[in-house]
C-alpha positions, -999 to 999 in steps of 0.1 A, spaced: -798 72 -138 -815 85 -169 -811 117 -188 -831 147 -175 -844 172 -201 -842 210 -195 -878 214 -182 -873 186 -157 -840 200 -146 -855 235 -140 -883 219 -119 -857 198 -100 -836 228 -94 -865 248 -81 -875 220 -58 -840 215 -46 -837 252 -39 -870 253 -20 -860 223 1 -825 235 11 -822 272 6 -832 283 40 -808 260 59 -780 267 35 -784 305 39 -783 300 77 -752 279 73 -736 305 50 -744 332 75 -725 313 101 -695 309 77 -693 344 62 -719 366 79 -753 379 67 -740 402 40 -723 375 19 -743 344 28 -769 346 1 -742 352 -25 -721 321 -15 -752 299 -13 -764 310 -47 -730 305 -63 -726 271 -47 -761 261 -58 -755 271 -94 -722 252 -95 -736 219 -81 -772 218 -91 -764 203 -125 -745 174 -109 -773 168 -85 -800 170 -112 -780 145 -132 -785 119 -105 -747 115 -98 -749 126 -62 -761 102 -35 -766 128 -7 -776 161 -23 -780 179 10 -745 170 22 -731 179 -12 -747 213 -11 -733 219 24 -698 211 12 -703 233 -18 -713 262 5 -682 256 26 -660 257 -4 -676 290 -16 -671 304 19 -634 294 17 -631 309 -17 -647 342 -6 -624 343 25 -594 336 3 -603 364 -21 -610 388 7 -577 379 24 -558 385 -8 -575 418 -14 -569 428 22 -532 419 19 -528 437 -14 -545 468 1 -523 467 32 -492 463 12 -502 492 -10 -507 516 18 -485 503 46 -452 519 55 -422 496 56 -419 502 94 -452 485 103 -443 452 120 -479 441 124 -484 437 87 -457 411 85 -471 392 116 -505 392 100 -491 379 68 -473 351 86 -505 341 103 -524 342 69 -497 322 52 -497 296 80 -535 293 78 -534 292 40 -511 262 42 -537 242 60 -560 219 41 -594 232 31 -610 210 58 -586 222 84 -591 258 75 -629 253 76 -627 238 110 -602 264 123 -625 292 110 -656 278 127 -637 271 159 -619 304 163 -638 330 142 -673 316 149 -666 303 184 -683 269 176 -677 239 197 -662 207 182 -697 191 184 -713 221 166 -686 220 139 -692 183 134 -729 189 129 -724 218 106 -699 201 84 -715 167 87 -683 151 102 -678 129 132 -667 147 163 -635 126 162 -627 138 127 -632 174 138 -610 169 168 -583 152 147 -583 179 120 -583 207 146 -554 191 165 -533 187 133 -541 223 123 -530 236 157 -497 216 155 -491 230 120 -499 266 130 -477 263 162 -447 251 141 -453 277 113 -455 306 137 -425 298 160 
């Protein structure tokens, strides 16, 4: 792969954005809802477009989808941390539900990124294993395996 000058990079970035933006925003909307979808897609695109423009990525579309998934996970993690901090700041010490929520959040946080992504899509977005596989570009068997392992981990962690 050769070197790409700045003008070529801008043109490549614009073409890449035009080609994939619509489907990435739809995907982002599934992951985080319509209010934050554009933000996570833009952030993901900015982070990875340089790598794609450099010609180091064989499957740019799949790479962009993974980047959007990672941004969604980062956003979810930031929101969960903010939510936990806010709850701890205002909650009385007699609220048992705060601890149970923290236990669940800790158990989910201990999952791998892939497992968290699949658990999120399965339980928060009510997607089937086939839909998850298509969304994350995984085989249905991989989704089933990761979801099964995540369930086992969560069951053990929450006993």
